KEVEXZA-572594 format. One line per 3 residues: number of its first residue (from 0); their letters; for each residue x, y, z of C-alpha. Coordinates in Angstrom, 1 decimal, decimal comma, padded with zeros to 4 digits. Layout:
REM KEVEXZA-572594
NUM = A = X:Y:Z  ...
***
This chain:
REM KEVEXZA-572594
0 = MIR = -009,8:-018,0:-018,9  -012,7:-018,7:-021,4  -012,7:-022,7:-022,5
3 = PSL = -014,3:-022,3:-025,5  -016,5:-025,3:-025,1  -017,5:-023,6:-021,5
6 = AAL = -020,8:-021,7:-022,0  -019,4:-019,4:-019,5  -016,2:-017,1:-019,3
9 = LLT = -013,5:-016,7:-017,0  -011,2:-016,0:-018,0  010,5:-020,8:-007,6
12 = SAL = 012,3:-024,8:-009,0  011,5:-026,7:-005,9  007,8:-025,0:-005,7
15 = PVA = 007,3:-024,0:-002,5  003,6:-024,1:-000,7  003,4:-020,0:-000,6
18 = LST = 001,8:-019,8:002,7  000,4:-017,0:005,6  003,1:-014,9:006,2
21 = GWT = 001,4:-013,6:009,0  002,2:-010,3:008,0  -001,1:-008,3:008,2
24 = PAL = -001,1:-004,3:008,4  -004,0:-002,3:009,5  -006,2:-001,1:006,8
27 = AAE = -008,4:002,5:007,2  -009,2:004,7:004,7  -010,9:008,1:004,2
30 = KTV = -011,8:010,0:001,0  -012,2:013,5:-000,1  -013,9:014,3:-003,9
33 = EKI = -012,1:016,8:-006,0  -013,9:016,5:-009,2  -017,2:014,8:-010,4
36 = ADK = -018,7:016,6:-013,6  -021,5:015,3:-015,2  -021,5:014,9:-019,1
39 = PAD = -024,6:014,9:-021,1  -024,4:011,8:-023,5  -023,3:011,8:-026,9
42 = KKD = -025,9:009,5:-029,2  -023,6:009,6:-032,1  -020,9:007,5:-029,7
45 = GLA = -023,3:005,0:-028,9  -023,4:003,3:-025,6  -020,1:005,1:-025,6
48 = GLL = -021,6:008,5:-024,8  -023,0:007,6:-021,9  -019,6:007,3:-020,5
51 = PAD = -019,1:010,2:-017,6  -016,7:012,8:-017,0  -013,5:011,4:-015,3
54 = SVT = -013,8:011,9:-011,5  -011,0:012,1:-009,7  -011,0:011,6:-005,5
57 = HHK = -008,8:011,8:-002,9  -007,8:008,8:-000,3  -006,1:007,8:002,5
60 = LTA = -005,2:004,6:004,0  -002,7:002,8:006,3  -000,9:000,2:005,5
63 = GGH = 002,3:-001,6:007,5  002,1:001,4:009,4  001,9:004,1:007,3
66 = VIS = -000,8:006,4:005,9  -000,8:006,7:002,2  -002,4:009,0:000,1
69 = YTA = -003,5:008,3:-002,9  -005,6:009,6:-005,3  -008,3:007,9:-007,8
72 = HAG = -009,3:008,5:-011,2  -011,8:006,7:-013,0  -012,5:008,2:-016,3
75 = TVT = -012,1:007,2:-019,9  -009,4:007,8:-022,5  -010,2:008,1:-026,4
78 = LRD = -008,8:005,6:-029,5  -008,7:006,3:-032,3  -009,4:005,0:-036,0
81 = DKG = -006,1:005,2:-038,6  -007,9:008,0:-040,0  -007,3:009,8:-036,4
84 = EPS = -011,6:010,2:-035,9  -012,6:008,5:-032,4  -013,2:004,7:-032,1
87 = AKV = -013,8:003,2:-028,7  -014,2:005,0:-025,5  -011,8:002,9:-022,7
90 = FYI = -012,4:002,7:-019,3  -009,6:002,8:-016,7  -009,6:003,5:-012,7
93 = AYT = -005,6:004,9:-012,3  -004,8:003,9:-008,3  -001,0:006,8:-007,6
96 = QDG = 000,6:007,6:-004,5  000,5:011,2:-003,6  004,5:013,1:-003,2
99 = ASP = 005,9:010,2:-005,2  008,6:011,2:-006,8  007,8:009,5:-010,7
102 = ANR = 011,1:008,7:-011,7  011,5:005,7:-008,9  007,7:005,5:-008,1
105 = PVS = 006,8:002,0:-010,4  003,0:001,9:-012,3  001,7:-001,1:-013,0
108 = FFF = -000,8:-001,8:-015,7  -003,3:-004,2:-015,4  -005,7:-006,1:-017,1
111 = NGG = -007,8:-009,3:-017,1  -008,4:-011,9:-019,7  -011,3:-013,8:-021,3
114 = PGA = -010,6:-012,6:-023,7  -013,9:-010,2:-022,7  -013,8:-010,1:-019,0
117 = GSA = -013,5:-006,9:-017,3  -010,4:-005,7:-014,8  -012,7:-005,4:-011,4
120 = YLN = -011,5:-008,7:-010,5  -007,8:-008,1:-010,3  -008,9:-004,9:-009,1
123 = LGA = -011,8:-005,8:-006,2  -010,2:-009,4:-005,6  -006,4:-008,9:-005,5
126 = AGP = -004,7:-005,5:-005,9  -006,9:-002,2:-005,1  -007,9:-000,3:-001,7
129 = KVL = -010,9:-003,0:-002,0  -011,3:-006,4:-002,1  -014,7:-008,1:-002,3
132 = EFP = -014,7:-011,0:001,0  -017,1:-014,3:001,0  -018,3:-015,8:003,9
135 = ANN = -015,2:-017,9:005,7  -018,0:-020,6:006,2  -019,2:-021,1:002,7
138 = PTD = -017,1:-019,5:000,1  -019,0:-020,0:-002,7  -021,6:-017,5:-001,7
141 = GAN = -021,4:-014,9:-003,6  -024,8:-013,1:-002,1  -023,2:-012,4:000,8
144 = GKL = -019,8:-010,9:-000,3  -018,5:-007,9:001,2  -016,8:-004,9:-000,1
147 = VDN = -013,9:-004,2:002,6  -010,8:-002,3:003,1  -008,0:-004,4:001,0
150 = PDT = -005,3:-005,4:004,1  -003,1:-006,9:000,7  -003,6:-004,0:-001,3
153 = WLP = -000,7:-003,5:-003,8  -000,1:000,4:-003,7  002,7:000,6:-001,1
156 = ATD = 004,7:-000,7:-004,0  003,4:000,4:-007,2  000,6:002,7:-008,8
159 = MVF = -001,1:000,7:-010,7  -004,2:001,3:-013,9  -006,5:-001,3:-014,3
162 = IDA = -007,6:-000,6:-017,6  -011,4:-002,5:-019,1  -010,2:-004,0:-022,8
165 = VGT = -012,9:-002,4:-025,5  -016,3:-004,5:-025,4  -015,2:-005,4:-021,2
168 = GYS = -016,4:-003,5:-018,2  -017,5:000,5:-019,5  -015,0:000,5:-022,5
171 = RPL = -017,1:000,5:-025,3  -016,5:000,6:-029,3  -018,2:004,1:-031,0
174 = DDE = -019,4:001,3:-033,6  -019,6:-002,2:-033,0  -020,0:-002,9:-036,6
177 = KAA = -016,7:-001,9:-036,7  -015,5:-003,4:-033,3  -014,6:-006,9:-033,9
180 = KLY = -012,0:-005,9:-036,5  -010,5:-003,5:-034,8  -010,1:-004,7:-031,5
183 = YGV = -011,5:-008,0:-030,8  -007,9:-010,0:-031,7  -004,4:-010,9:-029,8
186 = KED = -002,7:-008,4:-032,3  -005,5:-005,8:-032,4  -005,5:-006,0:-029,2
189 = ASA = -002,2:-005,6:-027,9  -002,1:-002,3:-030,0  -004,9:-001,0:-028,7
192 = FAK = -003,9:-001,5:-025,0  000,1:-000,2:-026,1  -001,8:002,7:-026,9
195 = IIQ = -003,7:003,3:-023,8  -000,8:002,7:-021,7  001,6:005,3:-024,0
198 = LWT = -001,6:007,9:-024,0  -001,4:007,6:-020,0  002,5:007,8:-019,5
201 = GDN = 002,3:010,8:-021,7  -000,8:012,4:-020,1  000,8:012,1:-016,7
204 = ARQ = 004,4:012,4:-017,0  005,1:008,7:-016,1  007,5:008,0:-018,4
207 = ASP = 010,8:008,2:-016,7  008,6:005,7:-014,1  009,3:001,7:-014,2
210 = HYL = 006,8:000,5:-016,0  004,6:-003,5:-015,2  002,3:-005,5:-016,9
213 = VGE = -000,3:-007,3:-014,5  -002,4:-009,7:-016,2  -005,0:-012,9:-015,2
216 = SYG = -005,6:-015,6:-017,2  -005,9:-015,0:-021,1  -004,1:-012,1:-019,3
219 = GVR = -000,9:-014,0:-019,7  -001,1:-014,2:-023,2  -002,4:-010,0:-023,5
222 = SIQ = 000,7:-009,3:-021,8  003,7:-010,6:-023,6  001,5:-009,3:-026,6
225 = VAN = 001,3:-006,3:-025,0  005,1:-005,8:-024,0  006,1:-006,7:-027,4
228 = ALQ = 003,9:-003,8:-029,0  004,8:-001,3:-026,3  008,4:-002,1:-027,3
231 = EEQ = 007,7:-002,4:-031,2  004,7:000,3:-031,4  005,7:002,6:-028,6
234 = NLI = 009,1:002,5:-028,1  008,0:001,1:-024,2  009,9:-001,1:-022,9
237 = VNG = 009,2:-002,8:-019,4  010,9:-003,6:-016,6  008,7:-006,4:-015,5
240 = IVM = 005,8:-008,6:-016,0  002,8:-010,7:-013,6  001,0:-013,1:-014,8
243 = ISP = -001,5:-014,6:-012,4  -003,0:-017,9:-013,3  -001,9:-017,1:-017,1
246 = AIE = -002,7:-018,7:-020,1  000,4:-018,9:-022,1  000,4:-022,0:-024,8
249 = MNY = -003,4:-022,8:-025,2  -002,6:-026,5:-026,4  -001,2:-026,9:-023,6
252 = ITG = -005,1:-026,5:-021,5  -007,0:-027,9:-023,8  -006,3:-031,3:-022,8
255 = NNP = -006,5:-033,1:-025,9  -003,1:-034,5:-026,2  -001,2:-036,5:-024,0
258 = LGA = 001,4:-033,7:-023,0  -001,7:-031,2:-022,4  -003,5:-033,7:-020,5
261 = AMI = 000,0:-034,6:-018,8  000,0:-030,5:-017,9  -003,7:-030,8:-016,2
264 = LPS = -002,8:-034,4:-013,9  -000,7:-032,5:-011,5  -003,7:-030,2:-010,2
267 = FIA = -005,9:-032,7:-009,6  -003,3:-034,6:-007,3  -002,8:-031,7:-005,9
270 = SHL = -006,9:-031,3:-005,2  -007,1:-034,3:-003,6  -003,7:-034,3:-001,8
273 = DET = -005,4:-030,9:-000,4  -008,2:-033,0:000,6  -007,1:-035,8:002,1
276 = HQL = -004,7:-033,4:004,0  -001,3:-034,1:002,2  -000,3:-031,5:000,5
279 = TPE = 003,2:-030,4:000,3  005,9:-029,2:-001,9  007,6:-032,6:-001,7
282 = AVD = 004,0:-034,2:-002,9  003,7:-031,9:-005,7  006,9:-032,5:-007,0
285 = AAY = 006,0:-036,1:-007,2  003,1:-035,2:-008,9  004,9:-033,2:-011,5
288 = SYA = 007,5:-036,1:-012,5  004,8:-038,8:-012,6  002,6:-036,7:-014,8
291 = LGP = 005,6:-035,9:-017,2  007,1:-039,7:-016,8  005,4:-042,5:-016,7
294 = YLS = 002,1:-041,0:-017,2  002,8:-039,0:-020,0  005,0:-041,7:-021,4
297 = TLA = 001,6:-044,1:-021,1  -000,8:-041,9:-022,7  001,4:-041,0:-025,5
300 = NVP = 001,7:-044,9:-026,5  000,0:-047,6:-027,6  -003,0:-047,4:-025,2
303 = PKG = -002,3:-050,2:-022,8  -004,8:-053,3:-022,7  -006,1:-055,9:-020,2
306 = EAA = -003,8:-056,2:-016,6  -002,0:-052,8:-017,8  -005,0:-050,7:-018,2
309 = TKF = -006,6:-051,7:-015,1  -003,0:-051,1:-013,2  -003,1:-047,7:-015,0
312 = YTE = -006,6:-046,9:-014,4  -006,6:-047,9:-011,0  -002,9:-046,0:-010,2
315 = VSQ = -004,8:-042,4:-011,9  -007,9:-043,3:-010,2  -005,6:-043,7:-006,7
318 = KTG = -003,6:-040,4:-006,7  -006,5:-038,2:-007,8  -009,3:-039,2:-005,8
321 = IPE = -011,6:-040,2:-009,7  -013,3:-043,0:-010,4  -011,2:-045,3:-011,7
324 = AVV = -014,8:-046,3:-013,9  -014,3:-042,5:-014,7  -010,6:-042,8:-015,5
327 = AKQ = -010,7:-046,0:-017,5  -013,7:-044,2:-019,6  -011,5:-041,4:-020,6
330 = SGA = -009,0:-043,6:-020,7  -006,4:-042,0:-018,4  -006,7:-038,7:-019,9
333 = LDP = -008,8:-036,2:-017,7  -011,3:-034,0:-019,0  -011,7:-031,4:-016,6
336 = MSH = -015,0:-029,6:-018,0  -016,7:-033,2:-018,1  -019,5:-033,6:-015,4
339 = DVR = -018,4:-036,9:-015,0  -015,0:-036,4:-013,9  -016,5:-032,8:-011,7
342 = SRD = -019,1:-034,8:-009,8  -018,9:-037,1:-007,0  -020,9:-037,9:-004,1
345 = GRL = -023,7:-035,6:-004,9  -021,1:-032,3:-005,0  -019,7:-030,9:-008,1
348 = HGL = -016,8:-030,0:-008,0  -015,2:-026,5:-009,8  -013,4:-026,2:-012,5
351 = YDF = -011,3:-022,9:-011,7  -010,9:-024,4:-007,9  -011,3:-028,7:-007,8
354 = TQT = -011,6:-028,5:-004,1  -014,3:-026,1:-004,7  -018,0:-028,2:-004,8
357 = IAD = -021,3:-027,1:-004,4  -024,8:-029,2:-004,7  -024,7:-031,2:-008,0
360 = PYP = -027,5:-029,9:-009,4  -027,8:-033,3:-012,0  -026,2:-035,4:-009,9
363 = DGI = -027,7:-038,5:-012,7  -025,4:-036,9:-015,4  -025,8:-034,1:-018,3
366 = DNE = -024,1:-033,1:-021,1  -020,6:-031,0:-020,4  -022,0:-027,7:-022,0
369 = NSP = -024,9:-027,5:-019,3  -022,8:-028,8:-016,6  -023,0:-025,5:-014,3
372 = EMT = -019,6:-024,0:-013,0  -019,9:-021,9:-010,0  -016,8:-019,3:-010,2
375 = LSG = -017,6:-017,3:-013,3  -020,9:-018,1:-013,4  -021,6:-018,2:-009,5
378 = FGR = -020,0:-016,1:-006,6  -017,8:-014,2:-009,2  -020,5:-012,9:-010,6
381 = AYG = -021,0:-010,6:-007,8  -017,6:-008,7:-008,4  -019,9:-006,6:-011,2
384 = NAF = -022,5:-005,7:-008,8  -020,0:-004,6:-006,4  -017,5:-002,5:-008,7
387 = TGY = -020,5:-000,8:-010,2  -021,5:000,1:-006,4  -017,6:000,8:-005,9
390 = VAN = -016,8:003,4:-008,6  -020,2:005,0:-009,0  -020,6:005,6:-004,2
393 = ELG = -016,9:006,1:-003,8  -015,4:007,2:-007,0  -017,7:009,1:-008,0
396 = FKT = -017,8:007,9:-011,5  -022,0:007,1:-012,6  -023,5:005,4:-015,6
399 = ELT = -026,6:004,1:-017,4  -024,2:001,8:-018,7  -024,1:-001,9:-017,5
402 = YEL = -020,5:-003,2:-016,1  -019,9:-006,2:-019,0  -018,1:-008,5:-015,9
405 = LSM = -017,9:-010,9:-018,8  -018,4:-010,2:-022,6  -019,4:-013,2:-024,8
408 = KVN = -019,7:-011,4:-027,4  -016,1:-010,0:-027,4  -015,3:-014,2:-026,8
411 = GSW = -017,0:-015,3:-030,0  -015,6:-012,7:-031,8  -012,3:-013,4:-031,0
414 = NYG = -009,0:-013,5:-033,8  -006,6:-015,8:-032,2  -004,4:-016,2:-035,4
417 = PHG = -003,7:-018,3:-037,8  -003,4:-021,3:-035,4  -006,9:-020,3:-033,9
420 = FLT = -007,3:-021,1:-030,4  -003,9:-022,4:-029,9  -001,8:-019,5:-030,1
423 = EQT = 001,8:-019,8:-029,0  003,4:-017,4:-027,0  006,2:-018,5:-025,9
426 = PVL = 008,1:-017,9:-029,2  007,6:-013,8:-028,7  008,3:-014,2:-024,4
429 = RKL = 011,9:-015,7:-025,7  012,8:-013,0:-027,7  011,3:-010,6:-025,0
432 = LAL = 013,7:-012,2:-022,8  017,0:-012,2:-024,6  016,0:-008,5:-026,3
435 = DPS = 015,7:-007,1:-022,6  018,6:-008,2:-019,9  016,8:-006,4:-017,6
438 = LHV = 013,1:-008,1:-017,6  011,5:-010,4:-014,9  008,4:-012,2:-014,6
441 = FVA = 006,9:-013,2:-011,9  004,3:-015,8:-012,2  001,7:-017,1:-009,6
444 = NGY = -001,1:-020,0:-010,0  -003,2:-022,0:-008,1  -002,9:-025,7:-007,3
447 = FDM = -006,1:-026,6:-008,0  -006,9:-024,8:-011,2  -007,8:-026,6:-014,0
450 = ACP = -008,6:-023,5:-016,1  -004,5:-022,6:-016,8  -003,0:-025,1:-014,9
453 = FGT = 000,6:-024,7:-012,6  001,8:-027,4:-014,7  002,0:-025,7:-017,7
456 = SRW = 003,7:-022,5:-016,3  006,4:-024,9:-015,2  006,4:-026,2:-018,0
459 = TRD = 007,0:-023,0:-020,1  009,5:-021,8:-017,7  011,7:-025,1:-018,2
462 = HIP = 011,9:-024,9:-022,0  012,7:-021,3:-022,4  016,5:-021,3:-023,1
465 = VGA = 017,4:-018,0:-022,5  015,7:-016,1:-019,8  014,1:-018,4:-017,9
468 = DRI = 016,5:-018,0:-014,2  014,2:-014,5:-014,6  010,7:-016,2:-014,3
471 = SLH = 009,9:-017,3:-011,3  007,0:-019,5:-010,6  005,0:-019,0:-007,1
474 = LYA = 002,1:-021,3:-006,5  -000,6:-021,1:-003,8  -003,3:-023,4:-001,9
477 = GGH = -006,3:-022,1:-004,3  -008,2:-021,9:-008,0  -007,8:-019,7:-010,8
480 = MLY = -008,5:-016,2:-008,4  -006,1:-017,5:-005,9  -006,6:-014,4:-004,5
483 = ARP = -010,3:-014,9:-003,5  -008,5:-016,9:-000,1  -007,5:-014,2:002,1
486 = TSR = -004,2:-016,1:003,1  -003,7:-016,7:-000,7  -003,9:-013,1:-001,5
489 = SAL = -001,7:-012,0:001,4  001,0:-014,6:000,6  000,6:-013,4:-002,5
492 = WHD = 001,0:-009,6:-001,5  004,2:-010,8:000,2  005,3:-012,4:-002,7
495 = VSA = 004,8:-009,5:-005,4  006,0:-006,8:-002,6  009,5:-008,5:-002,7
498 = YYA = 009,5:-008,6:-005,9  008,8:-004,9:-006,7  010,9:-004,0:-003,9
501 = AQN = 013,9:-006,7:-006,1  013,5:-005,3:-009,1  013,5:-001,4:-007,7
504 = KG = 016,6:-001,6:-005,4  018,8:001,3:-007,2
***
């Protein structure tokens, strides 16, 4: 999730801690190349003309004791404007199980967020056949990340189509000057994704398949909007939505109001509980109750003074581990992007995982805008290089284009609509849940994520009048990219596989 003031992109009722189940399937992969066609660059298409012809490769993997033969299709679809003229070429990778019945085999469409992030994160981080592993003894060391077989790939449960939004990854508009108007906005983006999904579904005769959307970060907003656009514009009703570290109500993640600050506080407390080896579901429940109770009522009321203020700041400090002087300086409403909040004892805590730290390059302090963030500006960048090599060398899709892992151009051009950045998605989700009685939503959050804190997902779920029982909330020891931790990635796959099984048991 991109925070506008940060010069970097992101992008169950008992709230149990999700732990590794110990289920780790052996995985081995083989590959054969069916077709790799060369295509000359077409100058009239601009940078999109550098995209090669589609590449289809065939692979085998062993997961859970079963050999799965699957096809990987790396290619593009063409989007057209209202005059029928080509306007963008959209890159995707589809992994489909060979020999499966299209009528019964689920197909899931994946996208990241930002806005401005390519799909490499979910592909190589969570669900694809390959995963980028970082050193266990230093998970912020991106230079030594290694691409290996993914023991937690979602392929045993669903076919997967990973899509790069226009202007991200390898997807390119044909006319840069028209791109913002056509694609860089909440509604425009949703319509584009809905059309891409409809085109892929038609080209592959998958109309009868169960259809799912999987979105990360801003992908929470995107998944709701795409589900709505699919239904209203393409006549396709999705079976389910999976959201990973989602942004749903943007005004709850800014911290610029008492409720927003209360949504973030449980993540501060959970991070401190983890650091002090006290993290339990009960402790997290207590943190949430405190944040939405005494803490929120104090912030929303007349600011405390004197002894009352000291007592309040001391309590918040003890619960979060943030120095009392910093808590007092921020009047109890902690800003997770503040260098003062993140810097402690020569170490700088991460916005996207508050339990991760790096050496603070500015221990004497610096403007918040210049305070580095290690996830998306540091080790997370390794996903781009790993993805480029994987797509070229394993999937046979070679291009001179640079993979736009994180596009600030797209992000800076984004049209959020009449409410600006504080776009609201709950009304659309409420409508979808009411209209579609079989729609089930799976939400995964990391305890230590300050960009899209888990409190926002829990509060949103608890305040939906119809269909809240069809929204399952799963919490994991991790940050925004919770899947970067092998144990949490395994736990996520365990829960997701159960979700797909329950949805498709008929």
